[in-house]
N, C-alpha and C positions, 0 to 999 in steps of 0.2 A: 388782788390789787386793783385799784380803780381810780378814776379821776377825783372821786370824793375824798380819797385818802389824805388830801392836803389839809384836812381839818382835824388831824389826829389830836387827841387830848391825852397828855401824859402827866405824870406827877412831878410838876416843876418844869421850869423853862431852862433849856440848855444855855450855857454862858453865851452871851452875845446876841441872843434872840430878844428883840424888843417886846415889851409887855403888850399883849393884845389890847386894842382900844375897847371902850365900853360897847360900841356897836358890834365889834367882832365877838366879844364875850356873849352878848345877847343872841347873836346869830348861832353861836356854838351851842348855847343852852337850848335854843329851839330845835336845832338839828338833833341834839342828844335826846330831847323829849320825843321827837318823832320816832326815832329808832327804838327807844325804850318802850313806848306804847305799841309800836308795830310788833315788836317781838313778844310782848305780853299777849297781844291778840293772836299771834301765830301759835303760841303755846296753848291758849285756851280754846281756839276754834279751828286751827289749821291754817297753813299758808294760803292754800287755794281759796278757802272760804272767806278770807279776810280781804276787804276792799280798801281802796285808797280813801274813800269817803269815811269809812269806819276809823281808819288810822287818824285822819285829820280831825274827826270829832273827838277821839280820845286824847289827842294832843292839844285840843282847844285852838285849832287853827282852821282856816278854810282850805278846801282842796287846791285852790290856786296857789296858796302859800306853800302847801306840800310840794307842788311841782317846781317851786323856786329852789327847793333844796334837793329834790330827787326827781329825775325825769320819769321814773316809773317805780312801782312797788318792788320790782326785781332789784333795782339799784339800792334800795334800802338794805337789802341783804348782801349784795355784792360789794358795797363800799368797804374797803379795807383800811382801817385807821392805823395799821402797823407800818404801812409802806414808808411814809416820810420819816418815821423814827428809825427804821432800818436803813434807809438810804443815808441819813445823816451819820449814823453809826459807822457805816462802811466808809464814808468820806473821811472820817476821823482816823481811820487805820493808816499806819505808815505806808508810804507809797511802795517801798521795796518788799513788803510782806507778801508771801505767796497768797494767791487770790483766794483759795479755799480757806486758808488760815484766817485771812482778813474777814471773810464772810462769817466764819464760825465765831471769831472774837467779837465781831459787830453784833451777832445774834445775842450773845451773852450780855453785852453792854445795853442793847436795845431793850431786852426783856427786863433788865434791872431798872430801866427808866419808866416803864409803863405801870400805871396805877393798877393794882390787883383787880379792881372792879371792871376796868376796861378790858383787862386780859380775860376775865371770866366771860364778858360779853363776846369777845372775839372767839373764844372756844365754842360758845353756843352758836355764833354766826356760822362758823366753819362747819359744825355738825349739821346745821340746817341746810346749808348749800348742798351738802352731799347726801341728804336724805329726802329732798323734794324732787320728784321726777321732772316737774316743770322747770327746774333750774338747771338741768343737765346741759342744755344747749348753751346757756350762759357760762357754765363752767368751762366748756370747750373754748369759748371766746376769751375767757380770762386766762386760760392756759397759754394761748397764743400771745396775748398781751404781756404776760409775765416773761415769756421767752424774749420778747423784744426789749422789755425793760431791763432784765438782767444782762442781756447781751451788751446793751449800752454801758452798763456799770462795769462789767468785766473788761470790755474792750477799752474803756477809758483807763482803767488801772494798768492794763498791759500795753497801752499805746498801740493798739491794733484796731483793725476795722471790725465793726460788729457783725459783719458777714463772714469773718475769718472762720475757717473750718474748725480749728481747735476751740475757738471761743464758743461757737454754736454747739459743738459736741459737749463741752464742759457744762454749759448752761442747760442743754437738753437733758443731760444725765442728772443734774442737780434738781431741776424743776420736775422732770419726770418721776424721779424717786419720791419727791414730796407729794406729788399728786397721786402716786400709787398707794401711799400710806395714809394720807388724809382721808378720813371717813372710815378707816379700818381700825385706827387707834387714836386716842385723844391728841389733839394738836397741842404741842408743847415745845419749849426750848430744848428739852432733852431729845425730842424726836428730830429736830433740825440738826443738832450737834451730832447725833448718832449717824445721820445720813452723810454729813460732811466728813466725819471721821472715816466712814466706810469707803467713800469715794477717794479720799486722800490716801488711804492705805492700798489702793489698787483693786478694791472690791474682791478680796480673797474669799473663796468659798470652799 
């Protein structure tokens, strides 16, 4: 999850969301081109060997334009476009629904909204993050950021403070389980739902 995730592209606009302006659509196309070309170069010659200048040239933009979209090459990989879709799906869940059930049902709803092409890109992105040693430090920072983000979401649903012991423990268990699995098996809706079901059942072993 990252600040760039506010630019998620999904198959269709949820009800009530205004249609993007022409300028917004052009910006989104440029952003997608940058990421598409970057990942092509990563596959062909490796993450470490690929430079910002090469990505910019492949995307037919200047390096300065690249930096208007991403502050670094690292952020091209770390930007998570599933975040806003997931957050909106959680917000749509009934207020009284148990928090883990709300996250599970929101996951199913969110994955149903996402264009298959975008989902395939996200799977490749996650695999890259966990296979490149140079990105390990960034992964640790993202873990901390995800704890803070999810703590806010859970605390809001439960009308509690995000520093509440139960809130942090629940979020830590959920986030920690996901990070333990990602990189060892393919990222998928089934993986997330299985983690939530296991936590919800009391983690019987």
